[in-house]
C-alpha positions, 0 to 999 in steps of 0.5 A: 105236963112237966118240962122234962116229960119231953125226955122222961116220958115214957107212955103218953105224948111228949110234945117236941121240937126236932131238935128234941126228938133227935136228942130223945132218940138215943134215950129211948133206944137205951132204955129199950136195950135196957129191957131186953137185958143188953148192956149198951151205951152211945157215942155221939160226936158233933161241932157247932158248925155243923148243918145240925147245929143246935144238937149239940146244944141240945145235948149239952143243955140235958148232959145229967140226963145224957149220962144217966142213959149211958151215951157219951157226948164229945163235942168236936171242934171242928168236923174233922174232929168230930169224924174221927172221934166217931171213927175212932169208937167204931174201932174199939172191938179191934183194940180188945175187951171194951166198956 
């Protein structure tokens, strides 16, 4: 067993904390999408003072792995900016073609 198995292992068991499981979840979704032939990405935003405050720190700790899976993590200074970022990501289809 290796330390990075908790995020890279695709078969078998990986031992994770709850926050680590939440970090792994979008990575697993991106892997599943790739296997299905889909070209997708994920957008995550949050801030340190949120009820799930450790999530943003855990994402930042594995930033290269997050980037590798086309997960765009944009930390915010407060709840309003995080919500605005996520809301904006939902409106991108109105602006036309997107990446």
